[in-house]
C-alpha positions in Angstrom: 0.0 0.0 -0.1 2.8 2.6 0.8 4.2 2.2 -2.9 0.5 2.9 -4.2 0.3 5.9 -1.8 3.7 7.2 -3.3 2.6 6.6 -6.7 -1.0 7.9 -6.7 -0.5 10.7 -4.4 2.8 12.0 -2.8 5.1 11.9 -6.0 2.4 13.5 -8.1 3.1 17.1 -7.2 5.1 19.1 -4.7 3.2 19.7 -1.3 3.2 23.5 -0.1 2.9 22.2 3.7 3.0 19.0 5.7 -0.6 19.7 6.5 -1.7 19.8 3.0 -0.1 16.4 2.3 -1.7 15.0 5.4 -5.0 16.3 4.7 -4.6 14.9 1.4 -3.5 11.6 2.6 -6.5 11.2 4.8 -8.8 11.7 1.9 -6.8 9.3 -0.3 -6.9 6.6 2.5 -10.8 7.0 2.6 -11.1 6.8 -1.1 -8.7 3.7 -1.1 -11.0 1.9 1.7 -14.4 3.1 0.7 -14.6 3.5 -2.9 -11.5 2.1 -5.0 -12.1 -1.4 -6.0 -9.4 -4.0 -5.5 -8.9 -7.0 -8.0 -7.6 -9.1 -5.1 -11.1 -8.5 -3.6 -12.9 -9.6 -6.6 -13.6 -6.1 -7.5 -15.0 -5.2 -4.2 -13.7 -2.4 -1.7 -12.1 -3.1 1.6 -15.0 -1.5 3.2 -17.4 -3.9 1.5 -15.4 -6.9 2.6 -15.5 -5.8 6.2 -19.0 -5.2 6.1 -19.6 -8.8 4.7 -17.4 -10.2 7.3 -19.2 -8.5 10.2 -22.8 -9.4 8.6 -21.8 -13.0 8.3 -20.4 -13.1 11.9 -23.6 -11.5 13.3 -25.7 -14.0 11.3 -23.6 -17.0 12.7 -23.7 -15.6 16.2 -27.6 -15.2 16.2 -27.8 -18.7 15.0 -26.0 -20.0 18.0 -28.0 -18.3 20.4 
């Protein structure tokens, strides 16, 4: 992921201040987790995978109680 951040965000342009870079990084991480699909996740986002996991875990817990 670090190489991807450098390629897609950090090295694309100079950053006037560290704060500018930090804010852009926060936005990029949110995009990466919530909207950017991943081939290794069958075209889903990490957030979708996390939601599926919690939904399945909740269903399994409810079946056993």
